[in-house]
C-alpha positions in Angstrom: -5.4 14.4 -26.6 -6.8 11.3 -25.1 -10.2 11.1 -23.5 -9.6 9.6 -20.0 -13.3 8.8 -19.1 -12.8 5.1 -19.9 -9.7 3.0 -19.3 -7.7 2.5 -22.6 -8.4 -1.2 -22.6 -12.2 -0.7 -22.4 -11.9 2.0 -25.1 -10.0 -0.4 -27.4 -12.6 -3.2 -26.7 -15.4 -0.8 -27.6 -13.8 0.5 -30.7 -13.0 -3.1 -31.9 -16.7 -4.0 -31.4 -17.9 -1.0 -33.3 -15.4 -0.9 -36.2 -14.6 -4.6 -36.4 -10.9 -3.8 -36.2 -9.2 -6.1 -33.7 -6.4 -4.7 -31.6 -3.6 -7.2 -31.1 -0.9 -7.1 -28.6 2.4 -8.8 -29.3 2.2 -12.5 -28.4 3.8 -13.5 -25.1 5.5 -16.8 -24.6 4.1 -19.0 -21.8 7.2 -18.4 -19.7 6.9 -14.6 -20.1 3.2 -14.8 -19.2 4.0 -16.9 -16.1 6.7 -14.4 -15.1 4.1 -11.6 -15.5 1.6 -13.5 -13.3 4.2 -14.2 -10.6 5.4 -10.6 -10.6 1.8 -9.4 -10.2 1.2 -11.9 -7.4 4.3 -10.7 -5.6 3.2 -7.1 -6.1 -0.3 -7.8 -4.8 1.1 -9.5 -1.7 3.5 -6.6 -1.0 0.6 -4.1 -1.4 -1.5 -6.1 1.0 1.3 -6.1 3.6 1.8 -2.4 3.2 -1.9 -1.8 3.6 -2.1 -3.9 6.7 0.8 -2.1 8.2 -0.8 1.3 7.4 -3.9 0.3 9.4 -1.7 -1.0 12.3 -0.1 2.5 12.4 -3.5 4.2 12.4 -4.8 1.9 15.2 -1.6 2.7 17.2 -2.1 6.4 16.8 -5.7 6.2 17.8 -5.0 4.1 20.8 -2.2 6.5 21.9 -4.7 9.4 21.7 -7.3 7.4 23.7 -4.7 6.8 26.4 -3.5 10.4 26.4 -7.1 11.7 26.8 -7.7 9.0 29.5 -10.5 7.4 27.5 -8.7 4.1 27.6 -7.3 2.8 30.9 -4.0 1.1 30.7 -4.5 -0.8 33.9 -7.0 -3.0 32.0 -5.2 -6.2 31.0 -6.8 -6.3 27.6 -5.8 -2.7 26.9 -2.3 -3.6 28.0 -2.2 -6.5 25.6 -3.4 -4.4 22.7 -0.9 -1.6 23.4 1.9 -4.2 23.7 0.9 -5.8 20.4 0.8 -2.5 18.6 4.1 -1.5 20.0 5.7 -4.7 19.0 4.5 -4.1 15.4 5.4 -0.4 15.2 8.5 0.1 17.3 11.0 -1.7 15.0 10.2 0.9 12.4 9.8 3.9 14.7 12.9 3.4 16.8 15.5 4.1 14.1 13.5 7.1 12.9 13.3 8.6 16.3 17.1 8.9 16.5 16.9 11.4 13.6 13.5 13.0 14.0 12.8 14.7 17.3 9.3 15.3 18.7 7.9 18.6 17.7 6.3 20.4 20.7 5.9 17.1 22.4 4.2 15.5 19.4 5.8 12.4 17.8 5.7 12.8 14.0 7.3 9.4 13.2 3.9 7.8 12.3 3.4 10.5 9.7 6.8 9.9 8.2 6.2 6.2 8.2 2.8 6.6 6.5 4.4 8.8 3.9 7.1 6.1 3.4 4.3 3.5 3.0 2.6 5.5 0.3 6.0 5.9 -1.6 6.6 2.2 -1.3 3.1 1.4 -2.6 3.8 3.5 -5.7 7.1 1.8 -6.2 5.6 -1.6 -5.9 2.9 -0.8 -8.4 5.5 0.6 -10.9 7.9 -2.4 -10.5 5.6 -5.3 -9.9 2.2 -4.5 -11.3 2.8 -2.4 -14.4 3.6 -4.6 -17.4 3.4 -3.1 -20.8 2.3 -6.4 -22.3 -0.1 -7.5 -19.5 -3.7 -7.8 -20.6 -5.9 -4.6 -20.1 -3.1 -2.2 -19.1 
C-alpha cells in the first residue's frame, strides 16, 4: 500500500535526502523533452479555455435567472448587450443539443449537460496532454 499523504515526487525527494539513494528517471532526449513541454503547454491552454467557457455558462445561467425573477431589466441597453454577448458565446453549443434534449417541466437542462461535457473534456485533456510518465515530478 502506498501512503498518499505526500505526492510521490516529494516522497522520492525526501527519501533520497534521508537515505542518500538518488532516484533516476530515464534520460530524455532534448527533442522528447521539447515535445513534452509543447504538449503540456497545449494542454494548459485547452484547460484554460474550458475553464473560461465553464464560467461563461455559469454567468449565462445566473443572468437568465435574474431576468426570469425580474431582478434584471432587459430594457436596459447594458443588460441587453450582456445577454447578447452571453448568447453568442453559448448558443452555438446549446442549439444542437436542444434538438435532442427537451426542456423538462419548462427548465432547460442543456447547460447542465454542457458543464458535464466540459468536466469530461477536462479529464481527457489532462490524460492526453498533461500526464507524461517521464515528465519531472509526475
